C-alpha positions in Angstrom: -56.5 -71.1 -8.7 -53.5 -71.7 -6.5 -51.7 -73.4 -9.4 -52.6 -70.6 -11.8 -51.3 -68.0 -9.3 -48.0 -69.9 -8.8 -47.5 -70.2 -12.6 -48.2 -66.5 -13.0 -45.6 -65.6 -10.4 -43.0 -67.8 -12.0 -43.8 -66.3 -15.4 -43.5 -62.8 -13.9 -40.2 -63.6 -12.2 -38.7 -65.1 -15.3 -39.8 -62.1 -17.4 -38.3 -59.7 -14.8 -35.0 -61.7 -14.8 -34.9 -61.7 -18.6 -35.6 -58.0 -18.7 -32.9 -57.3 -16.1 -30.4 -59.5 -18.0 -31.1 -57.7 -21.3 -30.8 -54.3 -19.6 -27.5 -55.3 -18.0 -26.2 -56.6 -21.3 -27.2 -53.5 -23.2 -25.5 -51.3 -20.7 -22.3 -53.4 -20.8 -22.4 -53.4 -24.6 -22.7 -49.6 -24.7 -19.8 -49.2 -22.2 -17.7 -51.6 -24.2 -18.1 -49.6 -27.4 -17.5 -46.3 -25.7 -14.5 -47.7 -23.8 -12.9 -49.3 -26.8 -13.3 -46.2 -28.9 -11.7 -44.1 -26.2 -8.6 -46.3 -26.0 -7.8 -45.3 -29.7 -6.0 -48.6 -30.3 -3.8 -48.4 -33.4 -5.0 -50.3 -36.4 -3.2 -53.4 -37.6 -0.5 -52.5 -40.2 0.8 -54.6 -43.0 4.4 -54.2 -41.7 5.1 -56.0 -38.4 7.8 -53.4 -37.8 5.3 -50.6 -38.1 3.0 -52.4 -35.6 5.9 -52.6 -33.1 6.8 -49.0 -33.6 3.2 -48.0 -32.8 3.1 -49.7 -29.4 2.0 -47.2 -26.8 3.8 -46.3 -23.6 3.5 -48.7 -20.6 0.9 -46.6 -18.9 -1.4 -46.7 -22.0 -0.9 -50.5 -22.2 -1.9 -50.8 -18.6 -5.0 -48.7 -19.3 -5.9 -51.1 -22.1 -5.2 -54.2 -19.9 -7.5 -52.8 -17.2 -10.3 -52.4 -19.8 -10.0 -55.8 -21.4 -9.5 -57.7 -18.1 -12.6 -56.0 -16.7 -14.5 -56.8 -20.0 -13.4 -60.5 -19.8 -14.7 -60.8 -16.2 -18.1 -59.3 -17.1 -18.5 -61.2 -20.4 -18.2 -64.5 -18.6 -21.2 -63.6 -16.4 -23.8 -63.3 -19.1 -26.0 -66.4 -19.6 -26.7 -66.8 -23.3 -30.2 -68.2 -22.9 -31.4 -64.8 -21.8 -30.0 -63.1 -24.9 -31.5 -62.4 -28.3 -29.7 -63.6 -31.4 -28.3 -60.1 -32.1 -27.1 -59.9 -28.5 -25.4 -63.3 -28.7 -23.8 -62.1 -31.9 -22.2 -59.1 -30.1 -21.3 -61.2 -27.1 -19.3 -63.6 -29.3 -17.6 -60.7 -31.1 -16.6 -59.0 -27.9 -15.3 -62.2 -26.4 -13.1 -62.8 -29.4 -11.7 -59.3 -29.5 -11.1 -59.3 -25.7 -9.1 -62.5 -26.0 -7.1 -61.2 -28.9 -6.3 -57.9 -27.3 -5.2 -59.5 -24.1 -2.8 -61.7 -26.0 -1.5 -58.6 -27.8 -1.1 -56.6 -24.6 0.8 -59.3 -22.8 3.3 -59.2 -25.6 3.4 -55.4 -25.7 4.1 -55.2 -22.0 7.2 -57.4 -22.3 8.2 -55.5 -25.4 8.5 -52.3 -23.5 11.2 -53.9 -21.3 13.0 -55.9 -24.0 12.7 -54.1 -27.3 16.0 -53.8 -29.2 17.5 -50.4 -30.0 16.8 -51.0 -33.7 13.8 -53.0 -34.9 14.6 -55.1 -37.9 12.1 -54.6 -40.7 12.4 -58.1 -42.2 13.3 -60.6 -39.5 10.4 -61.1 -37.1 12.0 -64.4 -36.0 15.0 -62.5 -34.5 13.1 -60.2 -32.2 12.4 -61.0 -28.5 9.6 -63.6 -28.3 9.4 -63.5 -32.1 7.6 -66.9 -32.2 4.9 -65.6 -29.9 4.5 -62.4 -31.9 4.1 -64.5 -35.0 1.3 -66.6 -33.4 -0.5 -63.4 -32.5 -0.1 -61.9 -35.9 -1.3 -65.1 -37.6 -4.4 -65.2 -35.4 -5.1 -61.5 -35.9 -4.6 -61.6 -39.7 -6.7 -64.7 -40.1 -9.4 -63.8 -37.6 -9.2 -67.3 -36.2 -7.6 -69.3 -33.3 -5.1 -71.2 -35.3 -1.8 -73.1 -34.8 1.2 -72.4 -37.2 2.1 -76.1 -37.4 -1.4 -77.0 -38.5 -1.5 -74.1 -41.1 1.9 -75.3 -42.4 0.6 -78.9 -43.1 -2.6 -77.5 -44.6 -0.3 -75.5 -47.0 1.5 -78.7 -48.0 -1.9 -80.4 -48.7 -3.0 -77.4 -50.7 0.1 -77.4 -52.8 -0.6 -81.1 -53.8 -4.2 -80.3 -54.6 -3.5 -77.3 -56.8 -0.6 -79.0 -58.6 -2.9 -81.8 -59.5 -5.3 -79.4 -61.1 -2.4 -78.0 -63.2 -1.3 -81.5 -64.1 -4.8 -82.4 -65.2 -4.7 -79.5 -67.7 -1.3 -80.5 -68.9 -2.4 -84.1 -69.5 -5.6 -82.8 -71.3 -3.4 -80.8 -73.7 -1.3 -83.9 -74.5 2.0 -82.2 -73.7 5.0 -83.4 -71.8 6.0 -81.4 -68.8 8.8 -79.7 -70.7 6.6 -78.9 -73.7 3.8 -77.6 -71.4 5.9 -75.1 -69.5 7.8 -74.0 -72.6 4.4 -73.3 -74.3 3.3 -71.1 -71.3 6.0 -68.7 -72.3 4.8 -68.3 -75.9 4.3 -64.7 -76.9 0.6 -65.4 -77.6 0.0 -65.5 -73.8 1.3 -62.0 -73.2 -0.1 -58.5 -73.8 2.1 -55.5 -74.6 -0.5 -52.8 -75.3 -2.1 -51.0 -72.4 -5.2 -50.3 -74.5 -5.6 -54.0 -75.3 -5.2 -54.9 -71.6 -7.8 -52.4 -70.6 -10.2 -53.8 -73.2 -9.5 -57.3 -71.9 -10.5 -56.4 -68.4 -13.6 -54.5 -69.6 -14.6 -57.6 -71.6 -14.3 -59.8 -68.5 -16.4 -57.3 -66.5 -19.2 -57.5 -69.0 -19.3 -61.3 -69.0 -19.3 -61.5 -65.2 -22.1 -59.0 -64.9 -24.2 -60.9 -67.4 -23.8 -64.2 -65.5 -23.9 -62.9 -61.9 -27.6 -64.0 -61.6 -26.6 -67.6 -61.8 -24.8 -67.6 -58.4 -26.0 -64.5 -56.5 -29.3 -63.1 -55.4 -28.0 -59.5 -55.6 -26.8 -58.7 -59.1 -26.9 -54.9 -59.1 -24.1 -53.1 -57.3 -22.3 -49.9 -57.8 -20.4 -49.7 -61.1 -16.7 -50.7 -60.7 -14.2 -48.7 -62.6 -11.1 -50.3 -64.1 -7.9 -48.4 -64.3 -4.1 -48.9 -64.6 -2.3 -48.8 -61.3 0.3 -46.1 -60.7 1.1 -46.7 -57.0 4.7 -48.0 -56.9 4.3 -49.0 -53.3 1.8 -51.6 -54.5 3.7 -52.7 -57.6 4.5 -56.0 -56.0 0.9 -57.2 -56.3 -0.9 -58.0 -59.7 -3.6 -55.6 -58.8 -5.6 -54.0 -56.0 -9.0 -52.4 -55.2 -9.8 -49.1 -53.7 -12.8 -46.7 -53.7 -14.9 -48.4 -56.3 -12.0 -48.9 -58.7 -10.1 -52.0 -59.7 -6.4 -51.2 -60.5 -4.3 -53.6 -62.5 -0.5 -53.2 -62.3 1.2 -52.9 -65.7 4.6 -51.6 -64.7 6.6 -54.3 -66.5 5.9 -55.5 -70.0 4.6 -57.9 -71.1 1.4 -58.7 -69.1 0.3 -62.3 -68.7 -3.1 -62.9 -70.3 -3.7 -65.8 -67.9 -4.0 -63.2 -65.0 -6.8 -61.2 -66.5 -9.9 -63.4 -65.6 -9.1 -64.4 -62.0 -7.7 -61.0 -61.1 -10.8 -59.1 -62.1 -13.0 -61.6 -60.2 -10.8 -61.3 -57.1 -10.5 -57.6 -56.9 -13.8 -56.5 -58.4 -16.9 -58.7 -59.0 -17.8 -60.9 -57.2 -14.7 -60.3 -55.1 -13.8 -57.2 -53.1 -16.0 -54.7 -54.9 -19.1 -56.9 -54.7 -18.4 -57.9 -51.0 -18.0 -54.2 -49.9 -21.1 -53.2 -51.8 -23.2 -55.9 -50.0 -21.7 -54.8 -46.6 -22.5 -51.2 -47.3 -26.2 -52.1 -47.2 -26.2 -54.2 -44.0 -27.4 -53.0 -40.7 -24.5 -53.6 -38.3 -24.4 -53.2 -34.6 -22.1 -50.7 -32.9 -19.9 -53.5 -31.7 -19.4 -54.9 -35.2 -18.6 -51.5 -36.6 -15.5 -51.4 -34.5 -13.8 -54.3 -36.2 -12.7 -55.5 -39.6 -11.3 -59.0 -40.5 -8.9 -59.2 -43.4 -8.9 -63.0 -43.3 -12.6 -63.1 -44.3 -12.2 -60.3 -46.9 -9.3 -61.9 -48.7 -10.6 -65.4 -48.2 -13.9 -64.5 -49.9 -12.1 -62.8 -52.8 -9.8 -65.8 -53.3 -12.8 -68.2 -53.1 -14.7 -66.3 -55.9 -11.9 -67.1 -58.3 -13.1 -70.8 -58.2 -16.4 -69.5 -59.8 -14.8 -68.4 -63.0 -16.2 -71.1 -65.2 -19.7 -70.7 -63.9 -19.4 -66.9 -64.5 -18.4 -67.6 -68.1 -14.9 -66.1 -68.1 -12.6 -69.2 -68.0 -13.4 -69.8 -71.6 -10.2 -71.9 -72.2 -8.2 -74.3 -70.2 -5.4 -71.8 -70.1 -7.7 -69.1 -68.7 -8.5 -71.4 -65.8 -4.8 -72.4 -65.6 -4.0 -68.8 -64.7 -6.1 -69.1 -61.6 -4.4 -72.3 -60.6 -0.9 -70.9 -61.3 -1.5 -68.1 -58.8 -3.3 -70.4 -56.4 -0.1 -72.4 -56.3 1.9 -69.3 -55.5 -0.5 -68.6 -52.6 -0.2 -72.2 -51.4 3.6 -72.1 -51.4 3.6 -68.7 -49.7 1.8 -70.3 -46.8 4.6 -72.7 -45.9 7.3 -70.1 -46.7 5.6 -67.6 -44.4 5.6 -70.0 -41.5 9.1 -71.2 -42.4 10.7 -67.8 -42.4 8.8 -66.2 -39.6 8.1 -69.1 -37.2 10.6 -71.8 -38.0 13.5 -69.5 -38.7 14.3 -70.4 -42.3 16.9 -68.3 -44.2 16.4 -66.8 -47.6 18.2 -69.7 -49.3 15.8 -72.3 -47.8 12.8 -70.2 -48.7 14.0 -69.7 -52.3 14.8 -73.5 -52.6 11.2 -74.2 -51.4 9.8 -71.8 -54.0 11.7 -73.5 -56.8 10.8 -76.9 -55.6 7.1 -76.3 -56.0 6.7 -73.5 -58.5 8.0 -73.8 -62.1 8.2 -70.9 -64.5 8.0 -68.0 -61.9 11.5 -67.6 -60.6 11.3 -63.9 -61.5 8.9 -63.1 -58.7 10.4 -65.4 -56.1 12.5 -62.9 -54.1 9.8 -60.3 -54.4 7.3 -62.6 -52.7 9.9 -63.8 -50.1 10.7 -60.2 -49.2 7.0 -59.3 -48.9 6.5 -62.3 -46.5 9.4 -61.1 -44.3 8.0 -57.6 -44.1 4.3 -58.6 -43.8 4.2 -61.8 -41.8 1.0 -63.9 -41.9 -0.8 -61.5 -44.3 -0.3 -63.7 -47.4 -1.9 -66.6 -45.6 -5.3 -64.9 -45.5 -6.1 -65.8 -49.1 -5.6 -69.5 -48.8 -6.9 -70.0 -45.3 -10.2 -68.2 -46.0 -10.8 -69.7 -49.4 -10.0 -73.2 -48.1 -12.6 -72.9 -45.3 -15.3 -71.6 -47.6 -14.7 -74.4 -50.1 -14.7 -76.9 -47.2 -18.1 -75.6 -45.9 -19.5 -75.6 -49.4 -18.6 -79.2 -50.0 -20.0 -80.2 -46.6 -23.4 -78.6 -47.4 -23.4 -80.0 -51.0 -22.7 -83.5 -49.6 -25.4 -83.2 -47.0 -28.1 -81.4 -48.9 -27.6 -82.9 -52.4 -30.0 -81.3 -54.9 -31.5 -79.1 -52.1 -28.2 -77.2 -51.9 -28.7 -73.6 -53.1 -25.5 -71.7 -54.1 -27.2 -68.3 -53.9 -28.3 -69.0 -50.3 -24.8 -70.2 -49.5 -23.3 -66.9 -50.8 -25.9 -64.9 -48.9 -25.0 -66.7 -45.7 -21.4 -65.8 -46.2 -21.9 -62.2 -47.1 -25.0 -61.0 -45.3 -23.5 -60.6 -41.9 -20.5 -58.4 -42.8 -16.9 -58.8 -41.7 -16.5 -61.4 -39.0 -14.0 -63.9 -37.5 -14.3 -67.2 -39.2 -16.0 -69.1 -36.3 -18.9 -66.6 -36.6 -19.0 -66.9 -40.4 -19.3 -70.7 -39.9 -22.1 -70.2 -37.5 -24.0 -68.3 -40.1 -23.3 -70.7 -42.9 -24.6 -73.7 -40.9 -27.4 -72.0 -39.1 -30.5 -74.2 -39.2 -33.3 -73.2 -41.5 -35.8 -75.0 -43.6 -34.0 -77.7 -45.6 -30.7 -76.9 -43.9 -28.5 -78.9 -41.6 -26.2 -78.2 -38.7 -22.5 -78.0 -39.4 -19.9 -80.3 -38.1 
């Protein structure tokens, strides 16, 4: 009887401790959401100059510092073994955001004392502590704790990988390098009629919708509209997505047919439109509702372009080539972004790097270089995210063999909403029947 009484007391004490811990965490989580909302922190802008212009006065910065330093101290107290899975999820998210905001605030505090009279709009490297600002922007845009040097060398590796895919297509076609790139400029590859271009995108939409069941458990989402873009501010991109509509940019004739398949996949289905539709039906905590991670969004959309053959739209080698051509642009942009904004390259070195790796697209070189100078780190989101997703996919395929389920893999990526990449990885490799732990 004595042993039973002692066991009961221990159980009661543990239960009380667990209940108290859960109550304390719930109270803290509520206060974090309320406090963060009250601070009204400006959202991340594409332009680094706009982000600097929106830095608040020193007293507001100190108010934010007090909040996040207090949050950090309290977050370190909670023992994870008392917390439920959903509480651990919010704990990880609050820790990540607290760390990121403290990095930002340390830079902003110094900025108030050292900011120049005129903020350059296209030379982050030249501002006070420009390198440190770039490291922060890189981490913020990617939603990951990364190092610019590592990302640079990853970019070099990606250039080699993508160029090999393009070379494989050239060899398959039996053309010399000179013949191959001359052929890519043939008039047959270009569309001059807006009506024909609209029909081409509608055709891709129908094929993708018919084959979505092969790769995804959820096949029915809101209808995506297709329209010609008219926003001159976004003319530098091939297309964009907004409010259930995929817009393709057709400002300059002619339009390259090789862009049609991958661009629809990226911007619409199963890219941005599909991802947003899935997220709209998720039950997200109040903590998660505070944040959005562009790195995951753009990484997912870029990854889906690799599914074109399985979705039935890369019907010819040249259709697939369109994806690799733009993937090469994205890969080269990685090293140019870090070169310009972190290593201090000038335009001449950036342009020479572009021409070294990218044939046949000199016409957009300076457009992309200027974009990188105004929007540092943003262009890296595509490659970094897709590279991680492809890496995780291969790891699971290698470990699971025939048991690998592509639909389950895609669910694990999408069914938790927008997150930093370390949390996406946790979901991807979370153990379940027939699954394995990630490395």
